[in-house]
PyMOL CGO cylinders between C-alpha atoms (Angstrom):
from pymol import cmd
from pymol.cgo import CYLINDER

trace = [
    CYLINDER, 123.05, 75.05, 76.90, 122.90, 78.58, 77.57, 0.3, 1, 1, 1, 1, 1, 1,
    CYLINDER, 122.90, 78.58, 77.57, 124.99, 79.89, 80.66, 0.3, 1, 1, 1, 1, 1, 1,
    CYLINDER, 124.99, 79.89, 80.66, 123.40, 82.74, 82.79, 0.3, 1, 1, 1, 1, 1, 1,
    CYLINDER, 123.40, 82.74, 82.79, 126.28, 85.08, 84.51, 0.3, 1, 1, 1, 1, 1, 1,
    CYLINDER, 126.28, 85.08, 84.51, 125.66, 85.53, 88.28, 0.3, 1, 1, 1, 1, 1, 1,
    CYLINDER, 125.66, 85.53, 88.28, 124.17, 88.43, 89.29, 0.3, 1, 1, 1, 1, 1, 1,
    CYLINDER, 124.17, 88.43, 89.29, 127.84, 90.04, 90.44, 0.3, 1, 1, 1, 1, 1, 1,
    CYLINDER, 127.84, 90.04, 90.44, 128.75, 89.86, 86.96, 0.3, 1, 1, 1, 1, 1, 1,
    CYLINDER, 128.75, 89.86, 86.96, 127.76, 93.13, 85.09, 0.3, 1, 1, 1, 1, 1, 1,
    CYLINDER, 127.76, 93.13, 85.09, 128.00, 94.99, 82.09, 0.3, 1, 1, 1, 1, 1, 1,
    CYLINDER, 128.00, 94.99, 82.09, 126.29, 97.95, 83.11, 0.3, 1, 1, 1, 1, 1, 1,
    CYLINDER, 126.29, 97.95, 83.11, 129.15, 99.99, 81.94, 0.3, 1, 1, 1, 1, 1, 1,
    CYLINDER, 129.15, 99.99, 81.94, 129.61, 99.72, 78.21, 0.3, 1, 1, 1, 1, 1, 1,
    CYLINDER, 129.61, 99.72, 78.21, 132.58, 101.94, 77.21, 0.3, 1, 1, 1, 1, 1, 1,
    CYLINDER, 132.58, 101.94, 77.21, 136.01, 102.80, 78.46, 0.3, 1, 1, 1, 1, 1, 1,
    CYLINDER, 136.01, 102.80, 78.46, 134.55, 106.50, 79.44, 0.3, 1, 1, 1, 1, 1, 1,
    CYLINDER, 134.55, 106.50, 79.44, 131.45, 104.80, 81.39, 0.3, 1, 1, 1, 1, 1, 1,
    CYLINDER, 131.45, 104.80, 81.39, 133.98, 102.27, 83.07, 0.3, 1, 1, 1, 1, 1, 1,
    CYLINDER, 133.98, 102.27, 83.07, 136.62, 105.38, 84.26, 0.3, 1, 1, 1, 1, 1, 1,
    CYLINDER, 136.62, 105.38, 84.26, 133.58, 107.54, 85.31, 0.3, 1, 1, 1, 1, 1, 1,
    CYLINDER, 133.58, 107.54, 85.31, 131.46, 105.04, 87.24, 0.3, 1, 1, 1, 1, 1, 1,
    CYLINDER, 131.46, 105.04, 87.24, 133.68, 102.45, 88.71, 0.3, 1, 1, 1, 1, 1, 1,
    CYLINDER, 133.68, 102.45, 88.71, 136.63, 104.20, 90.24, 0.3, 1, 1, 1, 1, 1, 1,
    CYLINDER, 136.63, 104.20, 90.24, 136.24, 106.35, 93.13, 0.3, 1, 1, 1, 1, 1, 1,
    CYLINDER, 136.24, 106.35, 93.13, 137.63, 109.82, 91.99, 0.3, 1, 1, 1, 1, 1, 1,
    CYLINDER, 137.63, 109.82, 91.99, 137.02, 111.25, 95.48, 0.3, 1, 1, 1, 1, 1, 1,
    CYLINDER, 137.02, 111.25, 95.48, 140.63, 111.50, 96.50, 0.3, 1, 1, 1, 1, 1, 1,
    CYLINDER, 140.63, 111.50, 96.50, 141.80, 113.40, 93.30, 0.3, 1, 1, 1, 1, 1, 1,
    CYLINDER, 141.80, 113.40, 93.30, 139.07, 115.60, 93.66, 0.3, 1, 1, 1, 1, 1, 1,
    CYLINDER, 139.07, 115.60, 93.66, 140.06, 116.35, 97.29, 0.3, 1, 1, 1, 1, 1, 1,
    CYLINDER, 140.06, 116.35, 97.29, 143.11, 118.16, 95.46, 0.3, 1, 1, 1, 1, 1, 1,
    CYLINDER, 143.11, 118.16, 95.46, 140.82, 121.03, 94.33, 0.3, 1, 1, 1, 1, 1, 1,
    CYLINDER, 140.82, 121.03, 94.33, 142.54, 121.18, 90.88, 0.3, 1, 1, 1, 1, 1, 1,
    CYLINDER, 142.54, 121.18, 90.88, 140.61, 121.79, 87.98, 0.3, 1, 1, 1, 1, 1, 1,
    CYLINDER, 140.61, 121.79, 87.98, 139.62, 117.91, 86.55, 0.3, 1, 1, 1, 1, 1, 1,
    CYLINDER, 139.62, 117.91, 86.55, 138.09, 117.72, 82.80, 0.3, 1, 1, 1, 1, 1, 1,
    CYLINDER, 138.09, 117.72, 82.80, 137.21, 114.25, 81.06, 0.3, 1, 1, 1, 1, 1, 1,
    CYLINDER, 137.21, 114.25, 81.06, 138.29, 113.95, 77.33, 0.3, 1, 1, 1, 1, 1, 1,
    CYLINDER, 138.29, 113.95, 77.33, 136.77, 110.68, 75.97, 0.3, 1, 1, 1, 1, 1, 1,
    CYLINDER, 136.77, 110.68, 75.97, 137.68, 108.11, 78.60, 0.3, 1, 1, 1, 1, 1, 1,
    CYLINDER, 137.68, 108.11, 78.60, 140.73, 110.29, 79.91, 0.3, 1, 1, 1, 1, 1, 1,
    CYLINDER, 140.73, 110.29, 79.91, 140.55, 112.01, 82.89, 0.3, 1, 1, 1, 1, 1, 1,
    CYLINDER, 140.55, 112.01, 82.89, 142.90, 115.46, 82.56, 0.3, 1, 1, 1, 1, 1, 1,
    CYLINDER, 142.90, 115.46, 82.56, 144.08, 117.31, 85.79, 0.3, 1, 1, 1, 1, 1, 1,
    CYLINDER, 144.08, 117.31, 85.79, 145.28, 121.05, 85.25, 0.3, 1, 1, 1, 1, 1, 1,
    CYLINDER, 145.28, 121.05, 85.25, 148.27, 121.45, 87.69, 0.3, 1, 1, 1, 1, 1, 1,
    CYLINDER, 148.27, 121.45, 87.69, 149.51, 124.56, 86.77, 0.3, 1, 1, 1, 1, 1, 1,
    CYLINDER, 149.51, 124.56, 86.77, 149.42, 126.78, 83.69, 0.3, 1, 1, 1, 1, 1, 1,
    CYLINDER, 149.42, 126.78, 83.69, 151.95, 124.72, 81.77, 0.3, 1, 1, 1, 1, 1, 1,
    CYLINDER, 151.95, 124.72, 81.77, 151.32, 121.40, 83.11, 0.3, 1, 1, 1, 1, 1, 1,
    CYLINDER, 151.32, 121.40, 83.11, 148.35, 118.79, 82.96, 0.3, 1, 1, 1, 1, 1, 1,
    CYLINDER, 148.35, 118.79, 82.96, 147.96, 114.92, 84.07, 0.3, 1, 1, 1, 1, 1, 1,
    CYLINDER, 147.96, 114.92, 84.07, 146.56, 112.81, 82.09, 0.3, 1, 1, 1, 1, 1, 1,
    CYLINDER, 146.56, 112.81, 82.09, 145.16, 109.56, 83.59, 0.3, 1, 1, 1, 1, 1, 1,
    CYLINDER, 145.16, 109.56, 83.59, 144.00, 106.77, 81.75, 0.3, 1, 1, 1, 1, 1, 1,
    CYLINDER, 144.00, 106.77, 81.75, 143.40, 102.66, 82.09, 0.3, 1, 1, 1, 1, 1, 1,
    CYLINDER, 143.40, 102.66, 82.09, 146.19, 100.85, 80.37, 0.3, 1, 1, 1, 1, 1, 1,
    CYLINDER, 146.19, 100.85, 80.37, 146.93, 97.35, 79.30, 0.3, 1, 1, 1, 1, 1, 1,
    CYLINDER, 146.93, 97.35, 79.30, 150.43, 95.85, 80.63, 0.3, 1, 1, 1, 1, 1, 1,
    CYLINDER, 150.43, 95.85, 80.63, 151.45, 92.83, 79.07, 0.3, 1, 1, 1, 1, 1, 1,
    CYLINDER, 151.45, 92.83, 79.07, 148.29, 91.48, 77.40, 0.3, 1, 1, 1, 1, 1, 1,
    CYLINDER, 148.29, 91.48, 77.40, 146.03, 93.02, 74.83, 0.3, 1, 1, 1, 1, 1, 1,
    CYLINDER, 146.03, 93.02, 74.83, 142.29, 94.13, 75.75, 0.3, 1, 1, 1, 1, 1, 1,
    CYLINDER, 142.29, 94.13, 75.75, 143.47, 92.83, 79.53, 0.3, 1, 1, 1, 1, 1, 1,
    CYLINDER, 143.47, 92.83, 79.53, 143.47, 96.32, 81.53, 0.3, 1, 1, 1, 1, 1, 1,
    CYLINDER, 143.47, 96.32, 81.53, 145.14, 96.18, 84.60, 0.3, 1, 1, 1, 1, 1, 1,
    CYLINDER, 145.14, 96.18, 84.60, 146.50, 99.62, 85.46, 0.3, 1, 1, 1, 1, 1, 1,
    CYLINDER, 146.50, 99.62, 85.46, 146.27, 103.39, 85.59, 0.3, 1, 1, 1, 1, 1, 1,
    CYLINDER, 146.27, 103.39, 85.59, 148.65, 105.33, 83.82, 0.3, 1, 1, 1, 1, 1, 1,
    CYLINDER, 148.65, 105.33, 83.82, 149.55, 108.57, 84.82, 0.3, 1, 1, 1, 1, 1, 1,
    CYLINDER, 149.55, 108.57, 84.82, 151.23, 110.93, 82.33, 0.3, 1, 1, 1, 1, 1, 1,
    CYLINDER, 151.23, 110.93, 82.33, 152.40, 114.61, 83.77, 0.3, 1, 1, 1, 1, 1, 1,
    CYLINDER, 152.40, 114.61, 83.77, 152.74, 116.93, 80.59, 0.3, 1, 1, 1, 1, 1, 1,
    CYLINDER, 152.74, 116.93, 80.59, 154.39, 120.50, 79.91, 0.3, 1, 1, 1, 1, 1, 1,
    CYLINDER, 154.39, 120.50, 79.91, 152.79, 122.43, 77.20, 0.3, 1, 1, 1, 1, 1, 1,
    CYLINDER, 152.79, 122.43, 77.20, 156.23, 123.21, 76.04, 0.3, 1, 1, 1, 1, 1, 1,
    CYLINDER, 156.23, 123.21, 76.04, 158.43, 120.22, 76.81, 0.3, 1, 1, 1, 1, 1, 1,
    CYLINDER, 158.43, 120.22, 76.81, 156.22, 117.33, 76.36, 0.3, 1, 1, 1, 1, 1, 1,
    CYLINDER, 156.22, 117.33, 76.36, 156.07, 114.24, 78.75, 0.3, 1, 1, 1, 1, 1, 1,
    CYLINDER, 156.07, 114.24, 78.75, 157.58, 115.28, 82.20, 0.3, 1, 1, 1, 1, 1, 1,
    CYLINDER, 157.58, 115.28, 82.20, 156.97, 112.17, 83.88, 0.3, 1, 1, 1, 1, 1, 1,
    CYLINDER, 156.97, 112.17, 83.88, 155.22, 108.61, 83.73, 0.3, 1, 1, 1, 1, 1, 1,
    CYLINDER, 155.22, 108.61, 83.73, 153.97, 106.37, 86.34, 0.3, 1, 1, 1, 1, 1, 1,
    CYLINDER, 153.97, 106.37, 86.34, 151.90, 103.28, 86.34, 0.3, 1, 1, 1, 1, 1, 1,
    CYLINDER, 151.90, 103.28, 86.34, 149.44, 102.20, 89.41, 0.3, 1, 1, 1, 1, 1, 1,
    CYLINDER, 149.44, 102.20, 89.41, 149.07, 98.52, 88.77, 0.3, 1, 1, 1, 1, 1, 1,
    CYLINDER, 149.07, 98.52, 88.77, 145.63, 97.21, 90.17, 0.3, 1, 1, 1, 1, 1, 1,
    CYLINDER, 145.63, 97.21, 90.17, 147.31, 94.42, 92.15, 0.3, 1, 1, 1, 1, 1, 1,
    CYLINDER, 147.31, 94.42, 92.15, 149.67, 96.92, 93.95, 0.3, 1, 1, 1, 1, 1, 1,
    CYLINDER, 149.67, 96.92, 93.95, 146.94, 99.09, 95.27, 0.3, 1, 1, 1, 1, 1, 1,
    CYLINDER, 146.94, 99.09, 95.27, 143.95, 96.96, 95.56, 0.3, 1, 1, 1, 1, 1, 1,
    CYLINDER, 143.95, 96.96, 95.56, 145.53, 93.66, 96.36, 0.3, 1, 1, 1, 1, 1, 1,
    CYLINDER, 145.53, 93.66, 96.36, 144.37, 93.79, 100.01, 0.3, 1, 1, 1, 1, 1, 1,
    CYLINDER, 144.37, 93.79, 100.01, 140.71, 95.15, 99.07, 0.3, 1, 1, 1, 1, 1, 1,
    CYLINDER, 140.71, 95.15, 99.07, 137.85, 92.68, 99.90, 0.3, 1, 1, 1, 1, 1, 1,
    CYLINDER, 137.85, 92.68, 99.90, 135.76, 91.73, 97.26, 0.3, 1, 1, 1, 1, 1, 1,
    CYLINDER, 135.76, 91.73, 97.26, 132.05, 92.60, 97.43, 0.3, 1, 1, 1, 1, 1, 1,
    CYLINDER, 132.05, 92.60, 97.43, 131.42, 90.11, 94.07, 0.3, 1, 1, 1, 1, 1, 1,
    CYLINDER, 131.42, 90.11, 94.07, 129.63, 86.89, 94.61, 0.3, 1, 1, 1, 1, 1, 1,
    CYLINDER, 129.63, 86.89, 94.61, 131.02, 84.88, 91.77, 0.3, 1, 1, 1, 1, 1, 1,
    CYLINDER, 131.02, 84.88, 91.77, 131.58, 81.27, 92.25, 0.3, 1, 1, 1, 1, 1, 1,
    CYLINDER, 131.58, 81.27, 92.25, 135.11, 81.71, 90.49, 0.3, 1, 1, 1, 1, 1, 1,
    CYLINDER, 135.11, 81.71, 90.49, 136.56, 82.50, 94.38, 0.3, 1, 1, 1, 1, 1, 1,
    CYLINDER, 136.56, 82.50, 94.38, 140.17, 81.61, 92.84, 0.3, 1, 1, 1, 1, 1, 1,
    CYLINDER, 140.17, 81.61, 92.84, 140.18, 84.59, 91.00, 0.3, 1, 1, 1, 1, 1, 1,
    CYLINDER, 140.18, 84.59, 91.00, 143.03, 86.49, 92.00, 0.3, 1, 1, 1, 1, 1, 1,
    CYLINDER, 143.03, 86.49, 92.00, 143.56, 90.40, 91.47, 0.3, 1, 1, 1, 1, 1, 1,
    CYLINDER, 143.56, 90.40, 91.47, 141.24, 92.82, 89.76, 0.3, 1, 1, 1, 1, 1, 1,
    CYLINDER, 141.24, 92.82, 89.76, 141.51, 93.50, 86.32, 0.3, 1, 1, 1, 1, 1, 1,
    CYLINDER, 141.51, 93.50, 86.32, 139.14, 94.76, 83.28, 0.3, 1, 1, 1, 1, 1, 1,
    CYLINDER, 139.14, 94.76, 83.28, 138.94, 92.98, 79.87, 0.3, 1, 1, 1, 1, 1, 1,
    CYLINDER, 138.94, 92.98, 79.87, 137.23, 95.02, 77.81, 0.3, 1, 1, 1, 1, 1, 1,
    CYLINDER, 137.23, 95.02, 77.81, 135.92, 92.30, 75.26, 0.3, 1, 1, 1, 1, 1, 1,
    CYLINDER, 135.92, 92.30, 75.26, 133.40, 91.34, 78.26, 0.3, 1, 1, 1, 1, 1, 1,
    CYLINDER, 133.40, 91.34, 78.26, 131.89, 94.36, 78.42, 0.3, 1, 1, 1, 1, 1, 1,
    CYLINDER, 131.89, 94.36, 78.42, 134.33, 97.09, 80.31, 0.3, 1, 1, 1, 1, 1, 1,
    CYLINDER, 134.33, 97.09, 80.31, 133.70, 96.35, 83.97, 0.3, 1, 1, 1, 1, 1, 1,
    CYLINDER, 133.70, 96.35, 83.97, 135.38, 94.33, 86.39, 0.3, 1, 1, 1, 1, 1, 1,
    CYLINDER, 135.38, 94.33, 86.39, 136.33, 90.59, 85.15, 0.3, 1, 1, 1, 1, 1, 1,
    CYLINDER, 136.33, 90.59, 85.15, 135.01, 88.41, 88.04, 0.3, 1, 1, 1, 1, 1, 1,
    CYLINDER, 135.01, 88.41, 88.04, 136.33, 90.04, 91.02, 0.3, 1, 1, 1, 1, 1, 1,
    CYLINDER, 136.33, 90.04, 91.02, 135.01, 93.33, 91.87, 0.3, 1, 1, 1, 1, 1, 1,
    CYLINDER, 135.01, 93.33, 91.87, 136.56, 95.35, 94.90, 0.3, 1, 1, 1, 1, 1, 1,
    CYLINDER, 136.56, 95.35, 94.90, 134.70, 97.04, 97.64, 0.3, 1, 1, 1, 1, 1, 1,
    CYLINDER, 134.70, 97.04, 97.64, 136.56, 100.08, 97.11, 0.3, 1, 1, 1, 1, 1, 1,
    CYLINDER, 136.56, 100.08, 97.11, 138.85, 101.82, 94.53, 0.3, 1, 1, 1, 1, 1, 1,
    CYLINDER, 138.85, 101.82, 94.53, 140.27, 104.38, 97.20, 0.3, 1, 1, 1, 1, 1, 1,
    CYLINDER, 140.27, 104.38, 97.20, 143.60, 103.07, 97.63, 0.3, 1, 1, 1, 1, 1, 1,
    CYLINDER, 143.60, 103.07, 97.63, 144.27, 103.16, 93.91, 0.3, 1, 1, 1, 1, 1, 1,
    CYLINDER, 144.27, 103.16, 93.91, 142.93, 106.62, 93.58, 0.3, 1, 1, 1, 1, 1, 1,
    CYLINDER, 142.93, 106.62, 93.58, 144.85, 107.85, 97.04, 0.3, 1, 1, 1, 1, 1, 1,
    CYLINDER, 144.85, 107.85, 97.04, 148.18, 106.50, 95.61, 0.3, 1, 1, 1, 1, 1, 1,
    CYLINDER, 148.18, 106.50, 95.61, 147.42, 108.61, 92.17, 0.3, 1, 1, 1, 1, 1, 1,
    CYLINDER, 147.42, 108.61, 92.17, 146.24, 111.76, 94.00, 0.3, 1, 1, 1, 1, 1, 1,
    CYLINDER, 146.24, 111.76, 94.00, 149.63, 111.31, 96.58, 0.3, 1, 1, 1, 1, 1, 1,
    CYLINDER, 149.63, 111.31, 96.58, 151.48, 111.15, 93.01, 0.3, 1, 1, 1, 1, 1, 1,
    CYLINDER, 151.48, 111.15, 93.01, 149.70, 114.19, 91.66, 0.3, 1, 1, 1, 1, 1, 1,
    CYLINDER, 149.70, 114.19, 91.66, 150.21, 116.05, 94.93, 0.3, 1, 1, 1, 1, 1, 1,
    CYLINDER, 150.21, 116.05, 94.93, 154.30, 115.82, 94.44, 0.3, 1, 1, 1, 1, 1, 1,
    CYLINDER, 154.30, 115.82, 94.44, 153.47, 118.01, 91.37, 0.3, 1, 1, 1, 1, 1, 1,
    CYLINDER, 153.47, 118.01, 91.37, 151.74, 120.95, 92.73, 0.3, 1, 1, 1, 1, 1, 1,
]
cmd.load_cgo(trace, "trace")
């Protein structure tokens, strides 16, 4: 018997890059008025002439279970200056869900790549608290 997925479970984003661009609200980072450039699935932010920030989605403790944004501050001459992980559950934990998936017991927000590069079951109404935290971190290096 073939199971059908609820309407809230989508696979509209099929790649890591599409997920990063389409499913995360980058307005708080854009508000810093710094040059932004997408290279593959990573967002690079030009902090000054020597420093860049690289923002990527990363798995933590479990292969293909992506649950954080990792921000690395890079110096052209000295390499990595600093790095910080922004766990989804820490910044999106209080954000209401917008999905209607029958498995309401699913706690936390997670992306599992082999299911189609989208939120796995729980879909946050907004990702602004996550990207606001990233923007605040980047502002320290301006």
